[in-house]
C-alpha positions as CSV (number, residue, x, y, z in Angstrom):
1,M,146.1,146.1,84.7
2,T,142.2,147.4,85.1
3,A,140.2,148.3,81.2
4,T,141.1,151.9,80.3
5,I,138.3,154.0,81.5
6,E,137.9,157.3,79.4
7,P,135.2,159.6,79.1
8,V,132.5,159.1,76.7
9,Q,131.6,161.5,74.1
10,Q,127.6,161.6,72.4
11,Q,126.6,158.3,70.6
12,N,123.8,158.5,68.4
13,V,123.2,154.3,67.3
14,A,120.2,153.6,67.9
15,P,119.9,149.7,68.6
16,D,119.0,147.0,66.0
17,H,118.2,144.1,68.2
18,P,116.6,143.8,71.7
19,L,120.2,142.3,72.9
20,T,122.4,145.5,72.0
21,P,124.0,146.3,74.9
22,L,123.4,149.9,76.3
23,T,124.6,153.1,74.5
24,A,126.5,156.1,76.1
25,D,123.6,157.7,75.3
26,E,121.4,155.4,76.9
27,I,123.1,155.3,79.9
28,R,122.9,159.1,80.8
29,T,119.1,159.2,79.6
30,A,118.2,156.4,82.3
31,R,120.8,158.4,84.7
32,R,118.3,162.0,83.8
33,V,115.1,159.8,84.6
34,V,116.2,159.0,88.3
35,A,117.7,162.5,88.5
36,D,114.0,163.8,87.5
37,S,112.4,161.4,89.8
38,G,113.7,162.9,93.0
39,L,116.0,159.7,93.1
40,L,119.7,161.4,93.8
41,G,121.4,163.6,96.3
42,D,124.5,164.3,97.9
43,D,124.7,160.5,98.8
44,V,122.9,158.5,96.5
45,R,125.7,156.6,94.1
46,F,124.8,154.8,91.4
47,V,125.8,150.8,92.1
48,Y,125.2,149.3,89.1
49,L,122.9,150.2,85.6
50,A,122.7,148.2,83.0
51,L,120.5,146.5,80.2
52,E,117.2,144.9,81.6
53,E,116.7,142.3,79.2
54,P,113.4,141.5,77.4
55,H,111.6,138.8,78.6
56,K,113.2,135.9,76.7
57,Q,109.9,135.3,73.8
58,T,109.9,139.1,73.0
59,V,113.5,138.3,71.7
60,L,112.7,135.2,70.4
61,A,109.5,137.1,68.2
62,F,111.8,140.0,67.3
63,T,112.5,141.0,63.9
64,P,114.6,143.3,62.1
65,G,112.4,147.1,61.7
66,D,110.0,145.6,64.9
67,P,110.4,149.0,67.9
68,I,112.1,148.5,70.6
69,E,111.6,149.1,73.8
70,R,114.6,150.0,76.1
71,R,115.1,149.2,79.6
72,A,117.5,149.2,82.3
73,R,117.9,148.1,85.7
74,V,119.5,150.5,88.3
75,L,120.4,149.7,92.2
76,L,121.1,152.5,94.2
77,L,122.7,153.2,97.5
78,D,122.4,156.4,99.9
79,R,126.0,156.0,101.3
80,A,124.5,158.4,104.2
81,T,122.0,156.0,105.4
82,G,123.5,152.3,104.0
83,K,120.2,151.9,102.1
84,G,119.3,150.3,98.5
85,S,117.1,150.2,96.1
86,D,116.6,148.6,92.7
87,L,115.0,150.1,90.0
88,V,113.5,149.5,86.6
89,V,113.7,152.4,84.1
90,S,112.3,151.9,80.3
91,I,114.0,154.0,78.8
92,T,112.1,154.8,75.4
93,E,109.4,155.8,78.0
94,G,111.5,158.1,79.7
95,T,109.8,156.5,83.1
96,I,110.3,154.8,86.2
97,V,108.8,151.3,85.5
98,S,109.6,149.6,89.1
99,Q,111.3,151.0,92.3
100,V,112.0,148.9,95.1
101,H,113.1,149.8,98.6
102,I,115.8,146.3,100.6
103,D,115.6,145.7,103.8
104,S,119.2,145.1,104.1
105,E,118.3,142.4,107.2
106,I,116.3,140.4,105.3
107,D,117.5,141.1,102.0
108,G,120.6,142.0,101.9
109,H,122.8,145.0,100.9
110,V,123.8,146.1,97.2
111,P,127.6,145.3,95.9
112,I,130.1,148.0,97.6
113,L,131.1,150.6,95.8
114,D,134.7,151.0,95.1
115,Q,134.2,155.1,96.8
116,E,133.9,153.1,99.7
117,F,136.2,151.3,99.4
118,E,139.1,154.6,99.3
119,D,138.8,156.0,102.3
120,I,139.7,152.3,104.2
121,E,143.2,153.7,105.2
122,S,142.0,157.1,106.1
123,F,139.8,155.2,108.7
124,L,142.2,153.0,110.6
125,L,144.6,155.7,110.8
126,D,141.8,157.9,112.8
127,C,142.0,154.5,115.2
128,P,143.6,154.7,118.4
129,E,143.1,150.7,118.4
130,W,144.6,150.5,115.5
131,I,147.8,152.4,115.8
132,A,148.2,151.0,119.2
133,A,148.4,146.9,117.7
134,M,150.6,148.9,114.7
135,R,153.0,150.5,116.9
136,K,153.4,147.0,119.1
137,R,154.3,145.3,115.9
138,E,156.9,148.4,115.2
139,L,155.1,148.9,112.3
140,D,154.5,152.2,110.9
141,P,150.9,153.1,110.5
142,A,151.3,155.0,107.2
143,K,153.2,152.0,105.6
144,V,149.9,150.0,105.9
145,R,147.9,149.3,102.8
146,A,144.5,148.0,104.0
147,V,143.0,145.3,101.8
148,P,139.1,145.4,103.0
149,L,137.0,142.5,102.0
150,S,133.3,141.4,101.8
151,A,132.0,140.5,106.0
152,G,129.4,138.0,104.8
153,V,127.4,137.3,107.7
154,F,128.1,135.2,111.2
155,G,125.7,135.7,113.5
156,H,126.7,139.3,115.2
157,E,123.9,140.7,116.4
158,D,126.1,144.5,116.0
159,E,126.2,143.6,112.0
160,V,122.0,143.1,111.2
161,G,121.5,145.5,108.7
162,K,124.5,148.0,108.8
163,R,126.9,147.7,105.8
164,I,130.4,146.0,107.3
165,V,133.6,145.3,106.1
166,R,136.4,143.4,107.4
167,V,140.5,144.5,106.9
168,L,142.9,143.0,106.7
169,A,146.1,144.3,106.6
170,F,150.0,144.2,104.7
171,Y,153.2,145.8,104.6
172,Q,154.8,148.1,102.4
173,Y,158.6,149.3,102.6
174,D,158.3,151.5,100.0
175,Q,156.2,151.9,96.2
176,A,158.4,149.0,94.1
177,D,157.4,146.5,97.3
178,L,154.8,143.9,97.0
179,P,152.5,144.1,100.1
180,W,151.5,141.1,99.6
181,S,154.7,139.6,100.4
182,H,154.3,141.2,104.1
183,P,150.5,140.7,105.7
184,I,150.1,141.6,109.2
185,D,148.8,138.6,110.5
186,G,146.9,138.4,114.0
187,V,144.4,141.2,113.2
188,V,141.7,142.1,111.6
189,A,140.1,145.5,111.8
190,Y,135.7,145.6,110.9
191,V,134.8,148.9,109.3
192,D,131.2,150.6,109.4
193,L,130.7,151.8,106.1
194,T,128.4,153.8,106.3
195,R,129.4,155.1,110.6
196,R,132.9,156.0,108.2
197,A,135.0,154.3,110.4
198,V,136.3,151.4,112.4
199,V,134.2,150.0,115.1
200,K,135.9,146.9,116.0
201,V,139.9,145.6,116.1
202,I,140.4,142.3,117.3
203,D,143.9,141.6,117.7
204,E,144.6,138.0,118.1
205,V,148.3,137.0,117.8
206,E,151.4,138.8,117.2
207,L,153.3,136.6,114.2
208,P,156.1,137.8,112.2
209,L,156.2,140.3,109.7
210,P,157.7,137.7,106.5
211,A,160.9,139.8,105.7
212,E,161.2,138.7,102.7
213,R,160.1,140.9,99.4
214,G,158.1,139.9,96.8
215,Q,158.4,141.6,93.6
216,W,158.4,138.7,90.7
217,D,161.7,140.9,89.2
218,A,163.9,141.8,91.5
219,E,165.5,139.6,94.0
220,P,165.6,136.9,96.0
221,H,163.6,135.9,92.4
222,A,164.5,137.7,89.4
223,M,166.3,136.0,86.7
224,P,167.8,136.3,83.2
225,V,165.1,136.7,80.8
226,R,165.9,133.8,78.4
227,T,167.2,133.9,75.3
228,D,166.5,130.0,73.5
229,L,163.3,130.8,72.9
230,K,162.6,131.1,68.9
231,P,159.9,133.6,68.0
232,I,156.6,132.2,67.0
233,E,154.5,133.9,64.5
234,I,150.2,133.6,64.2
235,T,149.3,134.9,61.0
236,Q,146.2,134.1,58.9
237,P,146.6,136.3,55.4
238,E,143.5,136.4,53.9
239,G,142.2,137.8,57.5
240,P,140.1,135.9,59.7
241,S,136.9,133.6,59.2
242,F,134.8,134.8,61.2
243,T,132.1,138.5,60.2
244,V,131.3,140.6,63.1
245,N,127.6,143.1,62.8
246,G,127.1,144.7,65.1
247,N,127.1,142.6,68.5
248,E,126.7,139.4,66.8
249,I,128.8,136.8,65.7
250,T,129.6,134.4,62.6
251,W,132.0,132.0,61.7
252,A,131.6,128.8,60.0
253,D,128.2,127.6,61.3
254,W,128.3,129.0,64.5
255,K,126.5,132.3,65.2
256,F,125.8,134.3,68.3
257,R,125.2,137.3,69.6
258,F,127.4,139.1,72.9
259,G,126.6,141.3,75.5
260,F,129.1,142.6,78.6
261,D,127.1,143.1,82.7
262,V,129.2,145.0,85.3
263,R,128.0,141.8,87.6
264,E,128.8,139.2,85.5
265,G,131.0,140.3,82.3
266,L,131.2,138.5,79.1
267,T,127.1,137.2,78.5
268,L,126.6,134.6,75.0
269,H,123.5,134.8,73.6
270,Q,121.0,132.8,70.8
271,I,124.1,130.5,69.8
272,S,123.1,128.6,67.3
273,I,124.9,126.0,64.6
274,D,123.5,125.5,61.6
275,G,120.7,127.3,62.4
276,R,119.7,125.5,65.4
277,P,119.6,126.8,68.6
278,V,121.8,125.6,71.0
279,V,121.8,127.9,74.4
280,Y,119.7,131.0,74.2
281,R,122.1,132.4,77.1
282,A,125.4,131.9,79.0
283,S,127.0,133.2,81.3
284,V,128.8,132.8,84.6
285,A,126.5,134.4,87.0
286,E,128.2,133.9,90.3
287,M,131.9,133.0,91.7
288,V,133.0,132.4,95.7
289,V,136.2,131.7,97.2
290,P,135.7,130.5,100.5
291,Y,138.2,130.1,102.7
292,A,139.9,127.3,105.4
293,D,141.8,129.4,107.9
294,P,139.3,129.2,110.6
295,S,141.4,131.7,113.2
296,P,140.0,134.1,115.2
297,V,141.1,136.9,112.1
298,R,140.0,135.1,109.0
299,Y,137.3,132.5,109.1
300,W,135.0,134.3,107.8
301,Q,137.5,134.9,104.6
302,N,134.4,134.2,101.2
303,Y,134.2,136.8,98.6
304,F,131.6,136.5,95.7
305,D,133.4,138.5,93.5
306,Q,130.3,138.8,91.6
307,G,127.9,139.9,93.3
308,E,129.5,141.6,96.4
309,Y,132.0,143.4,93.7
310,L,130.5,143.3,90.6
311,F,134.5,142.3,89.2
312,G,133.1,143.0,85.4
313,R,134.1,146.4,86.3
314,Y,137.3,145.3,86.9
315,T,138.0,144.4,83.4
316,N,141.7,144.5,81.7
317,S,142.2,146.7,78.7
318,L,143.6,143.6,76.6
319,E,146.9,144.0,74.3
320,L,147.5,142.2,71.1
321,G,150.4,139.9,71.5
322,C,149.9,139.4,75.4
323,D,146.2,138.4,76.2
324,C,145.4,137.1,72.7
325,L,147.0,135.9,69.3
326,G,146.5,136.4,65.4
327,E,144.1,138.2,63.7
328,I,141.9,139.8,66.3
329,Q,139.1,141.9,67.0
330,Y,138.5,144.4,70.0
331,F,135.7,145.3,71.6
332,D,135.0,147.7,73.5
333,A,132.8,147.8,76.4
334,T,130.4,151.2,77.7
335,I,129.5,150.9,81.8
336,A,127.9,153.3,83.9
337,D,130.6,154.5,86.6
338,E,129.5,155.8,90.3
339,D,127.8,158.4,89.3
340,G,125.8,156.9,87.1
341,N,127.7,158.5,83.7
342,P,129.1,156.5,81.3
343,R,132.5,155.2,80.7
344,V,133.9,153.2,78.2
345,M,136.5,150.2,79.6
346,K,138.8,150.3,75.6
347,N,139.5,146.7,74.3
348,A,137.4,144.2,77.0
349,I,137.0,141.8,75.0
350,C,138.7,139.5,72.6
351,L,137.7,137.6,69.7
352,H,140.0,135.7,67.5
353,E,140.5,131.8,65.8
354,E,142.9,129.2,67.6
355,D,144.9,126.5,65.6
356,F,143.9,123.4,67.4
357,G,145.3,120.2,66.6
358,V,144.3,117.5,64.7
359,L,140.2,117.3,64.3
360,W,139.9,113.7,63.0
361,K,142.6,111.5,61.3
362,H,142.9,108.4,59.7
363,T,144.9,106.0,58.1
364,D,143.1,102.6,57.0
365,M,144.9,99.2,55.8
366,F,142.9,98.4,53.6
367,N,141.3,101.3,51.6
368,N,144.5,102.9,51.5
369,M,142.4,106.1,53.1
370,A,144.9,108.7,54.7
371,E,143.1,111.1,55.9
372,V,143.6,114.3,58.6
373,R,142.0,117.5,59.1
374,R,142.9,120.4,61.8
375,S,141.1,122.1,64.2
376,R,140.1,125.3,65.3
377,R,137.7,127.2,67.8
378,L,136.6,130.7,67.5
379,V,137.7,132.0,70.9
380,I,135.9,135.4,73.1
381,S,137.1,136.3,76.0
382,F,138.1,138.6,78.9
383,F,140.3,139.5,81.6
384,L,140.0,141.1,85.5
385,T,141.9,142.0,87.7
386,I,139.7,142.0,91.4
387,G,142.5,142.4,94.7
388,N,145.6,139.9,93.9
389,Y,143.5,137.3,92.1
390,D,143.8,137.9,87.9
391,Y,140.7,135.6,86.6
392,G,140.4,135.4,82.6
393,F,136.8,133.5,81.0
394,Y,137.3,132.2,77.4
395,W,134.0,131.0,75.4
396,Y,135.6,128.3,72.4
397,L,133.3,127.5,69.9
398,Y,134.8,124.3,67.8
399,L,134.0,122.9,63.8
400,D,132.5,119.8,65.1
401,G,129.6,121.7,67.5
402,T,131.4,121.7,70.9
403,I,131.3,124.6,73.4
404,E,133.5,125.1,76.2
405,L,134.1,127.5,78.5
406,E,137.8,127.6,80.9
407,A,138.1,129.7,83.6
408,K,142.0,130.4,84.0
409,A,143.0,131.6,87.5
410,T,146.3,133.7,87.5
411,G,147.7,136.6,89.6
412,I,148.9,136.5,93.5
413,V,147.6,134.3,96.2
414,F,147.0,136.3,99.1
415,T,149.3,135.7,102.2
416,S,148.9,135.3,105.6
417,A,151.4,134.6,107.9
418,Y,152.8,130.9,108.3
419,R,152.0,128.8,111.5
420,G,153.3,125.8,110.6
421,P,152.3,122.7,109.3
422,D,149.3,121.7,110.9
423,G,147.8,124.3,109.9
424,Y,145.9,125.8,106.7
425,A,148.3,127.5,104.5
426,T,151.4,126.6,102.7
427,E,155.1,128.1,103.5
428,M,155.7,130.3,99.8
429,A,158.7,131.9,101.4
430,P,160.8,132.3,104.6
431,G,158.1,132.6,107.5
432,L,154.9,133.5,104.4
433,G,151.6,131.5,104.5
434,A,149.3,131.3,101.5
435,P,146.0,130.1,103.2
436,F,144.4,126.7,101.6
437,H,140.9,128.1,99.4
438,Q,138.4,127.2,96.2
439,H,137.7,129.0,94.0
440,M,133.8,128.2,92.8
441,F,132.3,129.4,89.4
442,S,128.6,129.0,88.8
443,A,127.6,128.9,85.1
444,R,124.1,129.8,84.2
445,L,123.0,127.7,80.8
446,D,120.1,129.3,79.4
447,M,119.3,126.1,77.4
448,S,117.7,126.3,73.9
449,V,118.2,122.3,72.2
450,D,116.8,123.1,68.8
451,G,113.8,124.5,71.0
452,N,112.8,125.5,74.2
453,T,111.4,121.8,74.4
454,N,114.0,120.4,76.9
455,T,114.6,117.4,79.0
456,V,117.7,116.6,81.0
457,E,118.9,112.5,82.0
458,E,122.0,111.8,84.3
459,A,123.9,109.4,82.4
460,D,126.8,107.2,84.3
461,A,128.4,103.9,82.9
462,V,128.1,100.7,84.9
463,P,129.4,97.3,85.3
464,V,126.7,94.7,84.3
465,P,127.0,91.6,86.8
466,V,128.3,88.6,85.8
467,G,125.3,86.3,85.2
468,P,123.7,84.6,81.3
469,D,123.7,87.4,79.6
470,N,127.6,88.4,80.9
471,P,129.0,85.2,81.5
472,W,132.9,86.9,81.3
473,G,132.3,89.6,83.4
474,N,133.4,92.4,80.6
475,A,129.4,94.1,80.3
476,F,128.9,97.5,80.6
477,R,126.4,99.9,79.8
478,Q,125.2,103.7,79.9
479,Q,122.7,104.2,82.9
480,K,120.5,106.7,82.6
481,T,117.8,108.2,85.0
482,K,115.8,110.8,83.5
483,L,115.7,114.1,85.6
484,T,111.8,115.1,85.9
485,R,111.3,117.5,89.3
486,E,113.9,120.2,90.1
487,S,114.2,118.7,93.6
488,E,115.6,115.7,92.0
489,A,117.9,117.7,89.7
490,M,120.6,118.7,92.5
491,R,123.2,116.3,91.5
492,V,126.9,115.7,92.5
493,A,129.2,115.0,90.4
494,D,130.9,111.5,89.8
495,N,134.0,110.5,87.6
496,L,133.9,107.4,88.9
497,K,131.4,106.2,86.8
498,A,132.1,108.9,84.0
499,R,129.0,110.8,84.7
500,V,127.9,113.3,82.0
501,W,124.1,114.6,81.7
502,H,122.2,114.8,78.9
503,I,120.5,117.8,78.0
504,T,118.2,116.6,75.0
505,N,115.1,117.5,73.0
506,P,112.3,114.6,73.3
507,T,110.1,117.0,70.3
508,K,113.3,116.2,67.8
509,Q,114.5,113.8,66.3
510,N,117.9,112.8,64.5
511,R,118.0,110.1,61.1
512,L,118.6,107.4,63.8
513,G,114.9,108.3,65.8
514,Q,117.0,109.6,68.6
515,N,116.1,112.3,70.6
516,V,118.8,115.7,69.6
517,G,120.4,116.9,72.2
518,Y,123.9,118.4,73.7
519,A,125.8,116.4,77.2
520,L,127.5,118.7,79.7
521,H,130.9,116.8,80.6
522,P,131.7,118.1,84.3
523,E,135.0,118.4,85.4
524,G,134.1,116.2,88.7
525,Q,136.6,118.3,91.2
526,P,135.2,118.9,94.4
527,V,132.4,120.6,95.1
528,L,132.2,123.4,98.1
529,L,133.9,122.0,101.3
530,A,132.9,123.9,104.2
531,D,130.3,122.0,106.7
532,P,126.7,122.4,105.5
533,S,126.4,123.9,108.7
534,S,128.6,126.7,108.1
535,S,127.6,130.3,107.1
536,I,129.5,130.0,103.5
537,A,127.7,126.9,103.0
538,K,124.4,128.3,103.0
539,R,125.3,132.1,101.4
540,A,126.8,129.6,98.2
541,A,124.8,126.8,98.9
542,F,125.2,126.6,94.8
543,A,128.3,125.5,95.1
544,T,127.1,122.2,97.2
545,K,126.3,120.9,94.1
546,H,127.8,120.4,90.5
547,L,124.3,120.2,88.7
548,W,120.8,122.5,89.3
549,V,117.9,122.0,86.9
550,T,115.2,124.9,86.8
551,K,112.1,126.1,84.9
552,Y,113.0,129.5,83.3
553,D,112.0,132.3,85.1
554,P,114.0,135.4,84.2
555,A,113.6,136.8,87.7
556,E,116.2,133.5,88.3
557,R,119.2,134.9,87.1
558,Y,121.6,134.6,90.0
559,P,122.5,131.5,91.8
560,A,123.2,133.2,94.8
561,G,120.3,135.9,95.1
562,Q,120.3,139.2,94.0
563,F,121.6,140.9,96.4
564,V,124.6,138.5,97.6
565,N,126.5,141.3,99.8
566,Q,125.5,140.2,103.3
567,H,122.4,138.1,103.1
568,P,122.4,135.2,106.0
569,G,122.0,132.7,103.0
570,N,119.8,130.0,101.5
571,G,119.1,132.8,98.8
572,G,118.8,131.9,94.5
573,L,119.3,128.6,94.1
574,P,117.7,126.7,97.0
575,S,115.1,129.5,96.8
576,F,113.9,128.7,93.4
577,V,113.9,124.8,93.5
578,A,111.7,125.0,96.6
579,H,108.6,125.9,93.7
580,D,109.4,121.9,92.9
581,R,108.6,122.6,89.5
582,N,108.5,120.1,86.6
583,I,111.1,119.9,84.4
584,E,110.5,117.6,82.0
585,G,110.0,118.8,78.2
586,E,110.3,122.3,79.4
587,D,112.0,125.4,79.0
588,I,114.6,125.0,81.4
589,V,118.1,126.3,83.1
590,V,120.9,124.6,84.0
591,W,123.3,125.8,86.3
592,H,126.8,124.2,86.0
593,T,129.0,124.8,89.8
594,F,133.0,124.2,88.6
595,G,135.7,125.5,89.9
596,L,139.6,124.8,91.2
597,T,140.4,123.7,95.4
598,H,143.7,125.1,95.7
599,F,146.3,123.9,98.4
600,P,149.1,126.5,96.9
601,R,152.6,125.2,96.0
602,P,155.8,127.4,95.9
603,E,155.9,127.5,91.9
604,D,152.7,129.8,93.2
605,W,154.7,132.1,94.6
606,P,155.6,135.4,93.5
607,V,153.6,135.4,90.4
608,M,150.9,131.9,90.3
609,P,151.0,130.1,86.9
610,V,147.9,129.7,85.2
611,D,145.9,127.2,86.6
612,Y,142.2,126.3,84.8
613,A,138.9,125.3,85.6
614,G,136.0,124.9,83.2
615,F,133.3,121.8,81.2
616,K,132.2,121.6,77.6
617,L,128.8,121.2,76.0
618,K,129.7,118.2,73.4
619,P,126.6,117.0,70.8
620,L,124.8,114.3,71.4
621,G,122.6,112.9,68.4
622,F,122.4,117.0,67.5
623,F,123.5,116.1,64.3
624,D,122.8,112.5,62.4
625,R,127.2,112.1,61.7
626,N,130.6,114.1,61.7
627,P,129.5,117.4,61.3
628,A,133.3,118.7,60.3
629,L,133.7,116.3,57.4
630,N,133.4,119.5,55.1
631,V,136.7,121.0,56.2
632,P,139.2,121.1,53.8
633,R,142.6,120.0,54.2
634,A,145.5,122.1,55.5
635,P,147.8,123.9,53.2
636,K,150.5,121.3,52.5
637,S,152.9,123.8,53.0
638,H,151.7,124.3,56.3
639,C,152.4,120.8,57.2
640,C,156.1,119.6,55.7
641,E,158.2,120.8,53.7
642,D,159.5,119.0,50.7
């Protein structure tokens, strides 16, 4: 379920901070400025309209009461020509600050509109080649559900500069039927979104249509509802421990701001603990889902759900007792629709606390110490549905100073016909395949560990050779390698070496004289598995490494580049690090690739249980001792019965 979208009435609350999300009135003002500048017309649509965040130094220098200039970034698409424009609008001054016309042959295209997807099935019904392909398979074309997908770039000369999508099809026998269970494999249509017509149909092979229905609650999958699970109640009789002031949240020793962007989704800003900064800005800045099927109708399957589709607009409306449990505060997100008007996504963001088991514990034989403290974490999250998949993104803050991001993948796997055990798919049901694929995410972490002077070191566990200083062969050390330039900071995780990356501040030391820091702990799953010569390896170059480090530049926001849709490649991080700037003792941004490599299982059908991916940032000498010594004992009534 996508977020409930509601029209917005007047909102006259003035922003109290430079990072306050745009209000409905500000969105209206931005639209009016664009219209008054003569940039709108019958065929022009708003692809993107969101806060243009001020420079970091402006934000850090802000004090309450200072004047705030409000700006919006706006992307426009003229559907009649396929041309895009990139604007910065001063809401405060009522002017266009800058305007760039996007060269689609070089820069790529602006993201795909929902409105561009809406008429795809009618285009197919107007195409004789498509109708013939369906009739040949003895299928009713009116019952064919079209799934238009981003086209990528594969050197097809007739696609250069044109807005293209490729369409796979699924059959729906009736309104209750799940089309994903009946893929019409072996045929694909190419659609020109500007011409609004099918320009090519490739009919590779006729494959049997999987017949078994796929609804989770219908035969053959339906099961009686369990009656042996007793309720679990989560209560906080005295209310939550967090406080909310606008978009600023305070909990335990933590303080941060949050925002929402239709491209990135939930964003966190100015994360600090005990009054000391840790991360200036944190977000998932891009993701890509590359598929492994090399067949003529599927070789192109890879989706950048953020850069191509703006996945934040598909955010779910969360409901108490379903997506979050406990004492919850929800936040709406105000976005702009494709006509540039404000819309509210109700309950888009969820904030709550969770118990998280034992925080620390010891029973000592010498001094009779017997102490245990329970852990809890603050959770801020959102969930979205994009096509067949559902993704949740959960940021956790812990009492011991740890920051964690967890991505949750669920929903319905993308399906195909099953071509046999030597193919590139798992058989999920009779004749039904699910192609192998990856989910690759890029976290952009604008670090500020106790200030904006930071250095990154790679830390490996290494054995010490047997010798005079290690006669018994038991010794091992942590080997540290300082990353001093951007060219040195393109790194791959190595779990066999327990590899982590230390982000330290060389100008700040703890009581032991150690540089204060945080350590990035990767999960170390595979990077992009496509061949380095492939199109997707060039377009999703960020996913070929687990770690990139760049010197801070506010223009360098997206790891695959500004305009990912049909971009030829090597945008984003490869172009950023080509400058080979110094990153030792600098204001730096850490980019971390993490994700899942998915060989689907029969247990992932018809609805996939949640799979998880993520990373942790753990304090490393940031504190002088365990910062959670002050956590009180849990009430005895919560631990046992007398």
